[in-house]
C-alpha positions in Angstrom: -50.3 44.7 102.4 -48.9 48.2 101.3 -51.2 48.4 97.8 -49.0 51.1 96.6 -45.7 49.5 97.3 -47.1 46.6 95.5 -48.2 48.5 92.7 -44.7 49.7 92.2 -43.3 46.3 92.4 -45.7 45.1 89.5 -44.7 48.2 87.3 -41.0 47.5 87.7 -41.8 44.0 86.7 -43.4 45.0 83.7 -47.0 44.3 84.5 -50.3 46.1 83.6 -53.0 46.2 86.2 -56.1 48.0 87.3 -55.9 50.1 90.8 -59.2 50.5 92.3 -59.8 53.2 95.0 -62.7 54.0 97.1 -63.7 57.4 96.7 -67.0 57.6 98.3 -68.2 55.1 101.0 -67.7 53.8 104.3 -63.7 53.3 103.9 -62.7 56.1 101.4 -59.1 55.5 100.2 -59.2 51.7 100.5 -57.4 50.2 97.3 -57.5 46.8 95.4 -55.4 45.6 92.6 -56.7 43.6 89.9 -54.5 41.8 87.4 -55.3 40.9 83.9 -56.3 37.4 84.8 -59.0 38.4 87.3 -57.1 37.8 90.5 -57.2 40.4 93.2 -54.8 41.7 95.8 -56.2 43.9 98.6 -60.1 44.3 98.7 -62.6 47.2 98.8 -64.2 45.9 102.2 -66.7 43.2 101.4 -66.8 40.0 99.3 -70.0 41.6 97.3 -67.8 44.6 96.3 -64.7 42.5 95.3 -66.9 40.0 93.2 -68.6 43.1 91.5 -65.1 44.7 90.9 -63.8 42.2 88.7 -65.7 42.5 85.7 -65.7 46.1 85.7 -61.7 46.2 86.1 -61.5 43.7 83.3 -63.4 46.2 80.9 -61.2 49.0 82.3 -58.2 46.7 81.4 -59.5 45.9 78.0 -60.2 49.2 76.8 -57.1 50.6 78.8 -59.4 53.6 80.2 -59.7 54.7 83.8 -63.1 55.6 84.8 -65.4 56.3 88.0 -67.9 53.4 88.8 -70.8 53.1 91.1 -70.6 49.9 93.0 -73.5 50.5 95.1 -75.9 53.3 96.0 -73.4 54.4 98.6 -70.1 53.4 97.3 -68.1 54.8 94.3 -65.0 53.5 92.9 -62.2 55.1 90.6 -60.5 52.5 88.3 -57.1 53.4 87.0 -55.1 51.2 84.4 -51.7 51.5 85.2 -48.9 50.0 82.6 -45.1 50.4 82.4 -43.4 52.8 79.9 -44.4 51.6 76.6 -41.6 50.1 74.6 -41.4 49.6 70.8 -39.1 47.1 69.4 -38.4 47.4 65.6 -37.2 44.6 64.0 -35.4 45.8 60.9 -33.3 48.9 60.7 -34.4 49.8 56.9 -36.1 52.5 55.4 -39.4 52.3 57.3 -37.6 51.9 60.6 -36.2 55.5 60.2 -39.2 57.6 60.4 -41.1 55.1 62.6 -38.5 55.3 65.2 -38.8 59.1 65.1 -42.7 59.2 65.3 -42.6 56.5 68.3 -40.2 58.8 70.2 -42.3 61.7 69.7 -45.4 59.6 71.0 -43.7 58.7 74.2 -42.3 55.1 73.3 -39.1 53.9 74.3 -37.6 52.5 71.2 -35.4 49.4 70.4 -34.2 48.8 66.9 -32.4 45.7 65.9 -31.0 44.2 62.8 -28.5 41.7 62.1 -26.6 44.1 59.6 -24.2 46.4 61.6 -24.2 48.8 58.8 -28.0 49.0 59.3 -28.2 49.0 63.0 -25.9 52.0 63.4 -26.7 54.1 66.5 -26.1 57.6 64.6 -28.8 56.5 62.4 -31.4 56.3 65.3 -31.0 59.1 67.7 -32.4 58.6 71.0 -33.1 54.9 70.7 -31.3 51.6 71.9 -30.0 49.9 68.7 -28.6 46.4 68.7 -26.6 44.7 66.1 -27.1 41.0 66.4 -28.9 38.2 64.9 -32.8 38.6 65.2 -33.8 35.6 67.4 -30.7 36.1 69.6 -31.6 39.5 70.0 -35.3 39.0 70.7 -34.5 36.3 73.0 -32.6 38.4 75.4 -35.0 41.4 75.3 -37.5 41.5 78.3 -40.6 41.5 76.4 -44.0 42.2 78.3 -47.5 43.4 78.3 -46.2 46.8 77.8 -44.1 46.0 74.8 -45.1 46.8 71.1 -43.3 44.9 68.4 -43.1 45.9 64.6 -41.6 43.2 62.1 -40.2 45.3 59.2 -37.2 42.8 58.3 -36.2 42.6 54.6 -37.5 38.8 53.9 -40.2 36.6 55.1 -37.6 34.2 56.8 -36.5 36.8 58.9 -40.1 37.7 59.7 -40.7 34.0 60.7 -37.5 34.0 62.9 -38.6 37.1 64.8 -42.4 35.9 65.2 -41.2 32.4 66.4 -39.4 34.4 69.3 -42.1 36.9 70.0 -45.3 35.0 69.8 -44.8 32.6 72.8 -44.4 35.8 74.9 -47.1 38.1 76.0 -47.0 41.6 74.3 -49.4 44.5 73.8 -49.1 44.5 70.1 -47.3 42.5 67.4 -47.3 43.8 63.8 -45.6 42.6 60.5 -45.1 44.3 57.2 -45.8 43.1 53.8 -48.8 42.1 51.8 -51.6 39.9 53.0 -50.4 36.9 50.8 -46.8 37.4 52.5 -48.4 37.5 55.9 -50.5 34.5 55.5 -47.5 32.4 54.1 -45.4 33.4 57.3 -48.1 32.6 59.5 -48.9 29.2 57.8 -45.2 28.5 58.2 -45.3 29.2 61.9 -48.4 27.2 62.2 -46.7 23.9 61.0 -43.8 24.6 63.6 -46.6 24.4 66.4 -47.4 27.9 67.4 -50.7 28.0 68.4 -53.5 29.4 65.9 -54.8 31.9 68.9 -51.2 33.4 69.0 -51.1 33.7 65.3 -54.1 35.7 65.2 -52.9 38.1 67.5 -50.5 39.5 64.6 -51.6 42.6 62.8 -50.8 41.8 59.3 -51.0 43.7 56.7 -49.5 46.3 59.4 -50.8 49.7 60.0 -54.0 51.7 59.8 -55.2 51.3 56.0 -54.7 55.0 54.9 -53.5 54.1 51.1 -49.9 54.5 52.5 -47.2 54.1 49.8 -44.0 56.0 50.9 -41.8 54.7 54.0 -42.8 57.8 56.0 -46.6 57.2 55.2 -46.3 53.5 56.0 -44.5 54.4 59.1 -47.3 57.0 59.9 -50.2 54.3 59.5 -48.1 51.9 61.8 -47.7 54.6 64.5 -51.4 55.5 64.2 -52.2 51.7 64.8 -49.8 51.7 67.9 -51.7 54.7 69.4 -54.8 52.9 68.9 -54.1 49.8 70.6 -52.2 51.7 73.4 -55.4 53.9 74.1 -58.5 51.9 72.6 -57.1 48.3 73.0 -56.6 45.7 70.2 -60.0 45.0 69.3 -60.9 48.6 68.4 -57.6 48.8 66.5 -58.6 46.0 64.4 -62.0 47.4 63.8 -60.2 50.6 62.2 -58.3 48.3 59.5 -61.3 47.4 57.3 -60.3 45.1 54.3 -57.7 47.1 52.7 -54.2 45.6 52.3 -51.0 47.4 53.0 -48.8 47.8 49.8 
């Protein structure tokens, strides 16, 4: 198997994975791919090394951090976490979406903004972004969400929040965050629970959204959201949640 060709194929398909390369040992340059579910393609040269690789690769994937590991006294392996281009989907093209889209572009995200109001989903308002003027559910259903996709729900009402989350949560994404007070967030999640969305999926939603910095203005709220996106991308969801404390977003 051509491991590098396979890696390129996985990236084009939107998958995040760990690429392990032997840098010191009997077979330097030998490579293996480890998927998020623990399955392995290729190998490091022995069943024992492959078995030891899985938990190390899982840790690298959870923390999205490359590292050099010592597999045995004479074998060292470099673990690299590869993922497609990070994409931010902003559901709602209102006053928070404007600064958030600018911040996200500066941070290296490809940005898609969608709203069901054409006067808000206007490309001239969001230079450098893909802008979609359609019903939320219809637009989200057509988008290729994946493990490198970050979704921010900042619509104008909880009914639209629920509509968006009902389309998003059944699929695997890197991040889902929803604007609003803690009470509003819990109300929306409870409604979705009654519709049959599993609890573990509901628990993945970051709400209230953003790192709790006491943000009040649209730009400040957008900045707190952007900080949370970076925390998830660089350190993983569990570390990002640890930054949140108990303060609710206004």
